[in-house]
N, C-alpha and C positions, 0 to 999 in steps of 0.2 A: 504493500500500500504506500509506504513511504517513498519507494523508488518511482512508483507511478505518479505520485504527486509531484515529485521533483521533475520528472520528465515533462509533465504538463506545464509546470511553472517555467521551465527553460524554453518552452516554445514562445513565451512572451518576450522575445528578444528585444523589442523596443522598450520594454518596461524594466526588465531585470538584468543585472550584471551576473550572468551565470558562468562566465569564463573563470578559470582559476585566477584567484587574486590573492594578494598578500598586502593588505592596506592597513596603514597605521592610523589610529585615532588617539589624539588629535592629528590631523593630516600634516600639519606643519612640523611634526616631530619625526617624520619619516627619516630614519637613519641618524637622528640626532638624540643625544641624551636629554632627558626631561628637565634637567636643571636642579633637581633635588632628589632626595630619597626619603622613604617612609617605611616604618615598621607596621603600618596598617595595610593589610590585615594579618600578615603572616609572621611578624616579628615578636609575637607574644605567645603566652600559653593559654590565653583566655578565648572564650567564644567571642565572635565579632560579627556585627551586622553592618555592612558598609554598602552604600549606594552611590553610584556615579551618574551624573547627568552631563551629556555632551550636546551642545547646541549644533544645529545643522551645519553651521559654518565650519565646524571642526571636523566634519565627516568627509572622507575622500570620495564619496559617491553622492549621487542625487537620486531621489526616487527609491523604489523598492530594492531590496538586496537580500538574496538568499545567503544564510549563514549556516555553515556546518561545523565550524570550529572557531574559537577565539583564543588568543594567547596573550599572556602578560609578560612584560620584560622585567627581569631582575635589575637591581641598581648596579651601576658601574661608575660611582662617583670618582674613584681614583683608578683610572684605566691602567691595566697592568698590575694592579695591586689588590683591588677589591675582589674577594671570593666569598662564597657561601657553601656550606656543607649541605648535603641532601637532608631534607627534613620531611618527616612523616611518621605515621600516617595522619593526614588531615582529612576530616570529614566535612564536606561542604555542600551547599546548594547554590545554584545559579539561576537568577531570574533575569529575563530580557523583556524590554518593552519599548514600543514607539510611543512618544508622549508629546503633548502640547506644551508641557512645562519646560521652560528653559532654565539655564543655570541661574540667571539673575532673579527669576521669580520662583525658584524652587523653595520647598518647604522643609523644615526639620522633621516633619511628619512623613514617614516613608510612604504610606498609602496614598497620600495626597499628590504624590508625584507620578503615580502609575498612569499609563494609558490603558485603553480598553483591551488591548491585546497582550497585556502583561502575562507572562507565562514562566513557570518554573521549568527550566529545560534540563536541569540536573538536580536531583533530590537526594540529599544526604549521602553522597557517594564518597568512597575513600580515594585519596590521592596522595602521591608522593611528590614533593617539590624537588625538582632535579638539582644536582650540584651545579654550582656556577664557578667555573675556573677563571683565573685571571685572563683578561682579554683587553684589547684596545677598542676604542670607539664605543658606540651604543651597542648593547648586547643584542643578540638574536633573541626573539621572544620564544622561550622554551617552556613556559608554564602553560601547558595546553589544557583547554577545556573542550573536549570532543563531544558534540551533541549527538545523542542517539537518534534524534529526528531533526531534520533541517528546520530552522526557524526563519521566518521571513520578516525583515524589517520593512515597515512602510505599507503593510497590507491592511491597516485599520480601515473599516468601512467609512466612507466619506460622508459627512453631514451636508445637508443642503445649504449651499451658499457659504460653506465654511471650508477653508483649505485643509488638507489632511495634516495630521501631526507629522513633524519632521525631525524631532529631537530624539536622541538615543538615551535609554536608561539601562544601566547594568547594575545588578545587585548581587553581592556575595554574602552568604551566611556561613560563617565558619563555626560549625557545631562543636568541634573539639580539635585540639592540636597539641602536640608535645611542646615542651620548652625548647627554644632555639632561636638564634638570630637569623632573620631572613628578610632583607629589605627589597622593596620593589622600586622601579623607576617612577618618579613622581613629577607632575607638571610644576608644582609649587612655585618655581621662579624661572626666569629665562635669561639668556645671555645676549647682550647687545654690545659687542666690542665696537669701539669708536673707529671711524675711518678718517684719516687725515686728508685735508685738502688745502688748496691755496698756496701762497708763497711766503717765504721768510728767508731773508739773507743774513749772512753772518754778522754784518755790522749793526743789525737791529738787536742791540743787547745793552744791558746796563752793567758796566764793569766786566764786560766779557761774558755775561750770563744772560741767556734768553728766557723769556717767559715760557712756562710749561703748563699747558692746559690739559687737565686730566678729567674727562667725564666719568661718571659711574659706569658700571659694566652691565646693568640691567635696567633698561628703560621700560617701565611697567605702568600703564595707565592706572590711575587710582592710587599711586604710591608717591613718595617724595624722591626726587632725583637731585643729585648733588654734583656740581662741577667744582673741582679743586684747582686753584691757580697757584703754582709754585714759582719760586725765584722772583717774586715781587721785591721791590726795595723794602727792607724791613720797616714795618709800621707805615708803609706807604699806601696810597690809594690805588685801586684797580677797578676796572669795569669789565663786565661780561656782556657781550653783544649776543643776542639770540634772534634767530629767524626760523620760520617754518618752511621756507623755500630758498633756493639758491638761484637768483636771477642771472641772466646773461650779462646785463648791464646795470651799473649802479644807478638806481632811481630812473631807469629807462634811458639814460643818456648814452648814445652810441659812441661818444668820445671817451667813455669810461667803462670799458669791458672789465668784468670781474675776473680775477682779483685786481684791485686798484692800487697802484703804487702811491705812497704818501710822499714821494720825492720826484724831482725832475730828473729825467734820464741824463740830461747834459750836465747839470749841476745838482747833485743829490742834496746839497744843503738848502736848496730852494724847493718850494712846494710844487706838486703836480699842477701844471698850468691849467689843465682841463678841470681839475678839482676846484681850483680857486674861482671858477665861474659859478659853482654852486655854493662855495663857502669863501667869500671875498676876504674874510678876516685871516685866512691862512697866509702867513708871511714866511714861514720857514719849512724846510724839509726834514724828513726822518729817513736817512739812507737805509735801504734794505728792508724797510717796514712796509707792510701791505695791509690794505683793508680787504679781508677775505669774506666778510659777511655784510650784507645789507640788513641792518638790525630792524626787527619789528618792535623790539623793546630791549631795554638794557637794565642791568643790576649793578649796584655800587657796593664796594666793601673796602675796609681797611685791613691790610695784611697784618699778621701778628709779628712778633719780634724775629721770627725765623723766616719771614717772607712768604708765608702761606695764608691764603684766603679761601674760604669755602662758601659757595653760594648755592642755595637749595630752592627748588620750586615744587609746590604741591600740584600734582598733575590730575586733571579731571578723570573720573572713572568712566571712560568712554571706550568700549571695545573697537569702535570705528577708527580709533587712532592707530591700531595695529598695522604696521607696514609704513606708517608715515615717519618722516625724519625731522629732527631738530638740528639746526646748524648753529655752532657757537664759536666765538673767538674772544680771547682775552686781550685787554689793553691796559698797560700800566704806566704810571708816571715815573719819570726819572730825570733829574736835573743834569745828569752827566752823560746821558746816552747820545743826544743830538740836539740841534737847535729847537726842534718841535717839542722836546722834553717828554717824549713818550716812546714806548716800545709796544710791539704787538706779538701775538703768537700765531702759530698755524691755526687754521680752522679745523674743527672736529665735528663730524657728523655722527649722530646717534639715531638709531631707528627703533621705534616702538616694537617690542617683541611680545607684548602681552598686555592685559591678561587674556588668556584664552577663555572661551565660553564653556567653562567646566565648573561643576560643583560636586562636593563630596559631603555625604552625610554618614556619620559613623557612630557606633555605640559599642563599647567594650563590656563584656560580661554576659550578654544575652542576645540570642538570635531572634527572640520574640519581642524585643523592645519595640515600641511603637514610634519612637522618635529618637533622634541622635543629635550630635553636634554638627552644625552645618558650616562649611568653609567654601568660599568662592575662589576660583582660580586654582583649586587643588584637585588632583585626580590621577589615577593610574594611566599608564600608556598601554594600549592594547593593539594587537594585530588581528585582523578579521580574514577568514578564509571561507 
């Protein structure tokens, strides 16, 4: 019966992805480490009920999808070092659901998040967690949940004039497990290494030392992000220029292609002639210093006695920012650097890497608990087959 049903389903080629697939949820973490690790649900000796909700934007498919197996990834926080011994036997149940509930409006009440097609696909089955040897990069997902019958995501009956549900819910109930450490790859945080851009010459320095702008490594909407400026004149003023885009020309002036030199090419002690058309008060140049950002706004700070200043911004909790970039440049005051008495840094571009549309609800101690602790932007990394 099951094979007949699958054969019928696979004839709907325009609707279902029936070809062999190995897709990662969240999709953006395909081949990438999730950014953090968690002992939920396997790194304890207690029963655990944990539910994950993934918004449709995080899925690598659209529309219905036949699922015969899903797999979790073990943590690999320290590549080449992190290992886990085999652990078992664990007795667990697995529930899958297509749901209207998204991560942002999810409830701490487990039942409130279910869709009408919620189904227990594994019921209190024994399982051995495989050993995880040292390896590089993101691990292969080897914690396998093989379904005795295929489950179809997105086949919930459609209501009149209401779009079908499109979010994914996964729930694990760990009925019992032995003591033992076993962490899984977790979305928790994300990495956004800055990219350097623009120009900076060796003469743009104060006493031979150039400004060093260091953005944070995780640009996450809804969090606080910090830029650190180093090698400022001790106790001296500094500014941070910030922009949401990098234009081709400064303020649209075709005579000022970005980046813009703050000096005259013929006589670097004099200002850029084209720039003085916009800022007539400029009288002196800053050799080798460049304006790499057209600022949308700026921030001011006084460096400490070691020449370090940190400036932070509270970011809006808007998932629509994911993939967008912020462009930054530091400018510092120096009486000894040049006649303009300022120095600049390279530009640094940071890209929003999260939060992803994921929620986790968990409870230690009982698989029959009706509610748990809810966390946004937290969740396991799965692969679907």
